[in-house]
C-alpha positions as protocol buffer text, in pm:
chain_id: "A"
residue {
  index: 1
  type: VAL
  ca { x: 15875 y: 10987 z: 5461 }
}
residue {
  index: 2
  type: ALA
  ca { x: 15830 y: 11086 z: 5819 }
}
residue {
  index: 3
  type: ALA
  ca { x: 15634 y: 11409 z: 5735 }
}
residue {
  index: 4
  type: ALA
  ca { x: 15432 y: 11237 z: 5440 }
}
residue {
  index: 5
  type: ALA
  ca { x: 15338 y: 10997 z: 5732 }
}
residue {
  index: 6
  type: ALA
  ca { x: 15225 y: 11263 z: 5955 }
}
residue {
  index: 7
  type: VAL
  ca { x: 15043 y: 11428 z: 5688 }
}
residue {
  index: 8
  type: GLY
  ca { x: 14836 y: 11135 z: 5600 }
}
residue {
  index: 9
  type: ILE
  ca { x: 14760 y: 11066 z: 5950 }
}
residue {
  index: 10
  type: GLY
  ca { x: 14649 y: 11413 z: 5993 }
}
residue {
  index: 11
  type: ASN
  ca { x: 14464 y: 11401 z: 5698 }
}
residue {
  index: 12
  type: ALA
  ca { x: 14298 y: 11076 z: 5822 }
}
residue {
  index: 13
  type: VAL
  ca { x: 14171 y: 11208 z: 6134 }
}
residue {
  index: 14
  type: SER
  ca { x: 14042 y: 11554 z: 5972 }
}
residue {
  index: 15
  type: GLU
  ca { x: 13844 y: 11288 z: 5764 }
}
residue {
  index: 16
  type: MET
  ca { x: 13718 y: 11055 z: 6100 }
}
residue {
  index: 17
  type: SER
  ca { x: 13583 y: 11396 z: 6255 }
}
residue {
  index: 18
  type: ASN
  ca { x: 13436 y: 11537 z: 5927 }
}
residue {
  index: 19
  type: ALA
  ca { x: 13246 y: 11190 z: 5858 }
}
residue {
  index: 20
  type: ASP
  ca { x: 13073 y: 11267 z: 6242 }
}
residue {
  index: 21
  type: GLU
  ca { x: 12992 y: 11626 z: 6197 }
}
residue {
  index: 22
  type: GLU
  ca { x: 12795 y: 11440 z: 5813 }
}
residue {
  index: 23
  type: ALA
  ca { x: 12649 y: 11179 z: 6014 }
}
residue {
  index: 24
  type: GLY
  ca { x: 12502 y: 11452 z: 6269 }
}
residue {
  index: 25
  type: THR
  ca { x: 12629 y: 11278 z: 6556 }
}
residue {
  index: 26
  type: LYS
  ca { x: 12867 y: 11378 z: 6813 }
}
residue {
  index: 27
  type: PRO
  ca { x: 13074 y: 11164 z: 6967 }
}
residue {
  index: 28
  type: ALA
  ca { x: 12989 y: 11000 z: 7286 }
}
residue {
  index: 29
  type: THR
  ca { x: 12820 y: 11325 z: 7427 }
}
residue {
  index: 30
  type: GLY
  ca { x: 12457 y: 11211 z: 7436 }
}
residue {
  index: 31
  type: ALA
  ca { x: 12482 y: 10915 z: 7609 }
}
residue {
  index: 32
  type: ILE
  ca { x: 12456 y: 11023 z: 7975 }
}
residue {
  index: 33
  type: ASP
  ca { x: 12182 y: 11266 z: 7922 }
}
residue {
  index: 34
  type: GLU
  ca { x: 11944 y: 11019 z: 7771 }
}
residue {
  index: 35
  type: VAL
  ca { x: 11679 y: 10876 z: 7993 }
}
residue {
  index: 36
  type: CYS
  ca { x: 11685 y: 10523 z: 8165 }
}
residue {
  index: 37
  type: SER
  ca { x: 11379 y: 10337 z: 8018 }
}
residue {
  index: 38
  type: THR
  ca { x: 11357 y: 10109 z: 8322 }
}
residue {
  index: 39
  type: CYS
  ca { x: 11433 y: 10375 z: 8611 }
}
residue {
  index: 40
  type: PRO
  ca { x: 11125 y: 10524 z: 8794 }
}
residue {
  index: 41
  type: PRO
  ca { x: 11148 y: 10938 z: 8710 }
}
residue {
  index: 42
  type: PRO
  ca { x: 11339 y: 11160 z: 8920 }
}
residue {
  index: 43
  type: PRO
  ca { x: 11147 y: 11213 z: 9234 }
}
residue {
  index: 44
  type: GLU
  ca { x: 11122 y: 11588 z: 9222 }
}
residue {
  index: 45
  type: SER
  ca { x: 10931 y: 11601 z: 8874 }
}
residue {
  index: 46
  type: GLU
  ca { x: 10547 y: 11591 z: 8847 }
}
residue {
  index: 47
  type: CYS
  ca { x: 10615 y: 11181 z: 8713 }
}
residue {
  index: 48
  type: GLY
  ca { x: 10827 y: 11115 z: 9046 }
}
residue {
  index: 49
  type: LYS
  ca { x: 10532 y: 11251 z: 9262 }
}
residue {
  index: 50
  type: LEU
  ca { x: 10271 y: 11004 z: 9087 }
}
residue {
  index: 51
  type: TYR
  ca { x: 10540 y: 10737 z: 9113 }
}
residue {
  index: 52
  type: ALA
  ca { x: 10550 y: 10819 z: 9509 }
}
residue {
  index: 53
  type: LYS
  ca { x: 10193 y: 10845 z: 9541 }
}
residue {
  index: 54
  type: ILE
  ca { x: 10148 y: 10512 z: 9302 }
}
residue {
  index: 55
  type: LYS
  ca { x: 10434 y: 10294 z: 9490 }
}
residue {
  index: 56
  type: GLU
  ca { x: 10256 y: 10422 z: 9809 }
}
residue {
  index: 57
  type: LEU
  ca { x: 9915 y: 10283 z: 9738 }
}
residue {
  index: 58
  type: THR
  ca { x: 10073 y: 9964 z: 9572 }
}
residue {
  index: 59
  type: GLN
  ca { x: 10217 y: 9895 z: 9928 }
}
residue {
  index: 60
  type: GLU
  ca { x: 9950 y: 9966 z: 10131 }
}
residue {
  index: 61
  type: LEU
  ca { x: 9715 y: 9771 z: 9891 }
}
residue {
  index: 62
  type: ALA
  ca { x: 9915 y: 9443 z: 9912 }
}
residue {
  index: 63
  type: LYS
  ca { x: 9899 y: 9504 z: 10303 }
}
residue {
  index: 64
  type: ARG
  ca { x: 9564 y: 9552 z: 10319 }
}
residue {
  index: 65
  type: ARG
  ca { x: 9515 y: 9225 z: 10133 }
}
residue {
  index: 66
  type: ALA
  ca { x: 9764 y: 9045 z: 10292 }
}
residue {
  index: 67
  type: ASP
  ca { x: 9635 y: 9154 z: 10647 }
}
residue {
  index: 68
  type: MET
  ca { x: 9283 y: 9066 z: 10532 }
}
residue {
  index: 69
  type: LEU
  ca { x: 9353 y: 8689 z: 10411 }
}
residue {
  index: 70
  type: ALA
  ca { x: 9618 y: 8630 z: 10697 }
}
residue {
  index: 71
  type: ASP
  ca { x: 9386 y: 8714 z: 11002 }
}
residue {
  index: 72
  type: ARG
  ca { x: 9275 y: 8461 z: 11221 }
}
residue {
  index: 73
  type: SER
  ca { x: 9073 y: 8444 z: 11523 }
}
residue {
  index: 74
  type: VAL
  ca { x: 9159 y: 8555 z: 11855 }
}
residue {
  index: 75
  type: SER
  ca { x: 9225 y: 8180 z: 11965 }
}
residue {
  index: 76
  type: GLN
  ca { x: 9486 y: 8155 z: 11753 }
}
residue {
  index: 77
  type: GLY
  ca { x: 9691 y: 8463 z: 11824 }
}
residue {
  index: 78
  type: GLY
  ca { x: 9484 y: 8681 z: 11601 }
}
residue {
  index: 79
  type: LEU
  ca { x: 9274 y: 9009 z: 11591 }
}
residue {
  index: 80
  type: GLY
  ca { x: 8992 y: 8843 z: 11568 }
}
residue {
  index: 81
  type: MET
  ca { x: 8844 y: 8953 z: 11227 }
}
residue {
  index: 82
  type: TYR
  ca { x: 8799 y: 8545 z: 11128 }
}
residue {
  index: 83
  type: GLU
  ca { x: 8587 y: 8503 z: 11390 }
}
residue {
  index: 84
  type: THR
  ca { x: 8320 y: 8766 z: 11286 }
}
residue {
  index: 85
  type: PHE
  ca { x: 8396 y: 8740 z: 10935 }
}
residue {
  index: 86
  type: LEU
  ca { x: 8183 y: 8379 z: 11000 }
}
residue {
  index: 87
  type: LYS
  ca { x: 7930 y: 8552 z: 11220 }
}
residue {
  index: 88
  type: ASP
  ca { x: 7879 y: 8901 z: 11076 }
}
residue {
  index: 89
  type: PRO
  ca { x: 8127 y: 9082 z: 10863 }
}
residue {
  index: 90
  type: TYR
  ca { x: 7940 y: 9421 z: 10934 }
}
residue {
  index: 91
  type: ALA
  ca { x: 7985 y: 9387 z: 11318 }
}
residue {
  index: 92
  type: LYS
  ca { x: 8291 y: 9616 z: 11454 }
}
residue {
  index: 93
  type: ILE
  ca { x: 8574 y: 9450 z: 11618 }
}
residue {
  index: 94
  type: PRO
  ca { x: 8693 y: 9625 z: 11963 }
}
residue {
  index: 95
  type: HIS
  ca { x: 9026 y: 9658 z: 11976 }
}
residue {
  index: 96
  type: PRO
  ca { x: 9227 y: 9351 z: 12131 }
}
residue {
  index: 97
  type: ARG
  ca { x: 9488 y: 9657 z: 12310 }
}
residue {
  index: 98
  type: GLY
  ca { x: 9158 y: 9762 z: 12511 }
}
residue {
  index: 99
  type: ILE
  ca { x: 9234 y: 10128 z: 12266 }
}
residue {
  index: 100
  type: GLU
  ca { x: 8873 y: 10331 z: 12234 }
}
residue {
  index: 101
  type: LYS
  ca { x: 8932 y: 10292 z: 11860 }
}
residue {
  index: 102
  type: ASP
  ca { x: 8793 y: 9961 z: 11734 }
}
residue {
  index: 103
  type: LEU
  ca { x: 8943 y: 9802 z: 11399 }
}
residue {
  index: 104
  type: GLY
  ca { x: 8632 y: 9781 z: 11228 }
}
residue {
  index: 105
  type: ASN
  ca { x: 8509 y: 9531 z: 11037 }
}
residue {
  index: 106
  type: TRP
  ca { x: 8554 y: 9307 z: 10765 }
}
residue {
  index: 107
  type: ASP
  ca { x: 8342 y: 9472 z: 10519 }
}
residue {
  index: 108
  type: GLY
  ca { x: 8498 y: 9803 z: 10608 }
}
residue {
  index: 109
  type: HIS
  ca { x: 8869 y: 9656 z: 10466 }
}
residue {
  index: 110
  type: ARG
  ca { x: 8665 y: 9527 z: 10179 }
}
residue {
  index: 111
  type: ARG
  ca { x: 8563 y: 9910 z: 10121 }
}
residue {
  index: 112
  type: GLN
  ca { x: 8870 y: 10068 z: 10223 }
}
residue {
  index: 113
  type: ILE
  ca { x: 9081 y: 9828 z: 9896 }
}
residue {
  index: 114
  type: LEU
  ca { x: 8818 y: 9907 z: 9669 }
}
residue {
  index: 115
  type: GLU
  ca { x: 8866 y: 10343 z: 9738 }
}
residue {
  index: 116
  type: LYS
  ca { x: 9251 y: 10284 z: 9710 }
}
residue {
  index: 117
  type: GLN
  ca { x: 9189 y: 10092 z: 9394 }
}
residue {
  index: 118
  type: GLU
  ca { x: 8988 y: 10398 z: 9279 }
}
residue {
  index: 119
  type: ASN
  ca { x: 9249 y: 10636 z: 9420 }
}
residue {
  index: 120
  type: MET
  ca { x: 9538 y: 10407 z: 9239 }
}
residue {
  index: 121
  type: ASN
  ca { x: 9364 y: 10379 z: 8900 }
}
residue {
  index: 122
  type: ARG
  ca { x: 9340 y: 10776 z: 8861 }
}
residue {
  index: 123
  type: ASN
  ca { x: 9653 y: 10823 z: 8954 }
}
residue {
  index: 124
  type: LEU
  ca { x: 9758 y: 10524 z: 8662 }
}
residue {
  index: 125
  type: LYS
  ca { x: 9547 y: 10727 z: 8439 }
}
residue {
  index: 126
  type: LYS
  ca { x: 9758 y: 11062 z: 8475 }
}
residue {
  index: 127
  type: TYR
  ca { x: 10100 y: 10860 z: 8474 }
}
residue {
  index: 128
  type: ARG
  ca { x: 10027 y: 10704 z: 8128 }
}
residue {
  index: 129
  type: ASP
  ca { x: 9883 y: 11013 z: 7995 }
}
residue {
  index: 130
  type: LYS
  ca { x: 10207 y: 11206 z: 8083 }
}
residue {
  index: 131
  type: LYS
  ca { x: 10420 y: 10907 z: 7912 }
}
residue {
  index: 132
  type: CYS
  ca { x: 10639 y: 10888 z: 8230 }
}
residue {
  index: 133
  type: GLY
  ca { x: 10766 y: 10569 z: 8174 }
}
residue {
  index: 134
  type: VAL
  ca { x: 10779 y: 10235 z: 8400 }
}
residue {
  index: 135
  type: LEU
  ca { x: 10553 y: 10195 z: 8705 }
}
residue {
  index: 136
  type: PRO
  ca { x: 10632 y: 10085 z: 9064 }
}
residue {
  index: 137
  type: PRO
  ca { x: 10655 y: 9691 z: 9076 }
}
residue {
  index: 138
  type: GLY
  ca { x: 10321 y: 9515 z: 9116 }
}
residue {
  index: 139
  type: ALA
  ca { x: 10091 y: 9854 z: 9083 }
}
residue {
  index: 140
  type: GLU
  ca { x: 9870 y: 9710 z: 8763 }
}
residue {
  index: 141
  type: THR
  ca { x: 9821 y: 9371 z: 8971 }
}
residue {
  index: 142
  type: GLN
  ca { x: 9736 y: 9575 z: 9312 }
}
residue {
  index: 143
  type: ALA
  ca { x: 9481 y: 9848 z: 9092 }
}
residue {
  index: 144
  type: GLY
  ca { x: 9261 y: 9491 z: 8939 }
}
residue {
  index: 145
  type: LEU
  ca { x: 9306 y: 9252 z: 9209 }
}
residue {
  index: 146
  type: PRO
  ca { x: 8959 y: 9196 z: 9387 }
}
residue {
  index: 147
  type: PRO
  ca { x: 8933 y: 9224 z: 9764 }
}
residue {
  index: 148
  type: PRO
  ca { x: 8962 y: 8878 z: 9941 }
}
residue {
  index: 149
  type: SER
  ca { x: 8650 y: 8719 z: 9986 }
}
residue {
  index: 150
  type: ARG
  ca { x: 8755 y: 8527 z: 10334 }
}
residue {
  index: 151
  type: PRO
  ca { x: 9063 y: 8492 z: 10521 }
}
residue {
  index: 152
  type: PHE
  ca { x: 9295 y: 8228 z: 10378 }
}
residue {
  index: 153
  type: ASN
  ca { x: 9227 y: 7998 z: 10645 }
}
């Protein structure tokens, strides 16, 4: 009886293995090799390099936009772009710490955002054309959001 049972168990195991082969599957071997659909691409890949560039542009656009919106007059502790925005958005603003380089002007910041968005959209197109996958958070928003027309306050 024990010998018959052992043969029966052996046959059952053999049949299960054959079922996997017939189905064309390999038990648990491919699961590790699958790519995460919500993960960024590997940094060393071409998609990974594009992802890094898009992420950098996303962060820079967000910072530039926030700087423009948050700017206050010098009397309020800001950089003075607000006063210049009200008087002349094209006037150059001297650096408050006396550094020889000026801070630019309101219109210059607006043009910088538009140029960075053009660069972003070129990179987004490449990324999509290559079917690289998930984008950095906020990339599409920053690519299409217009520059501020005036400071927040």
